[in-house]
N, C-alpha and C positions, 0 to 999 in steps of 0.2 A: 819326336821335334824331327824332322825334315831336316835334311844334309844342308841344303842349300839358307836355311834358318840359322841353320847354329851357326856357321861360315858365317854369315852379317851377326850375328852378335856374337863373335868374336872378332870381329874385325871392327866396328863399333864402339867394340871393350878393350880393345888394344891403342886405339885412337884417346880415348878417355883417358886411359893411363900417361898417354905416351905428351899430352895436352897437359893434363893435372900434375904430371915431372916437369916438363917446361916450367910453369907455373911457380912451383913449388921450389925450385928454385931460384925463382926467380924475386918473390916476394915471401914462401917463407912465412904464408898465413894460409892457417884454414878455407875459411867459406870464402876468399877470391878464388882459393887454389882450386876449390869443387866444384865454383860456377864455372871458369874458367874449364876447366879438364870433360866440365857436363853439356856446355853450349858449345866450344872448339871439336872435342870428340863426334857433335853430334853431326857436326853441320862437315863435321870434314869428308863423315861417314857417309853423307849424303849426294857430295860431291863423288866420291870413291864411284857411291854407286847408278850416278846420274849416268858420268864415265864409263861405266861399264855394263850398262842400259845403251848407250852412244855404239859400244862395240857390236853389240851381239847382240841389237836389233836389229839385223839384215834377214834376217827370216821372220818373224812380227811384220815388215816391210813388206815382204815377198805374197804371207797371205794377205793380207789387205789390196793388193794389188794384185791379185786373180778372185779377193771376193768381188771388190769394186764389178773384175769385167764378167759375172757370174760366173768360172768354172771351178768346179765342184773339189774340195779339201783335198787334199793329199793323204 
């Protein structure tokens, strides 16, 4: 497994556990806690990965611009 995939899975799992812990403190019911943890953690992980892509996507954008100008890849 690649390091970035393992990191993504760890972040997702941490967010699922965090949302589940908050939901458990509020409701003390198993099914809603699992649903809130899974969905909340998944959507929070999507938000984190989108923000990370915005921060680190500058290299991709410059590569696309070079390709559109017909320059060779670096």
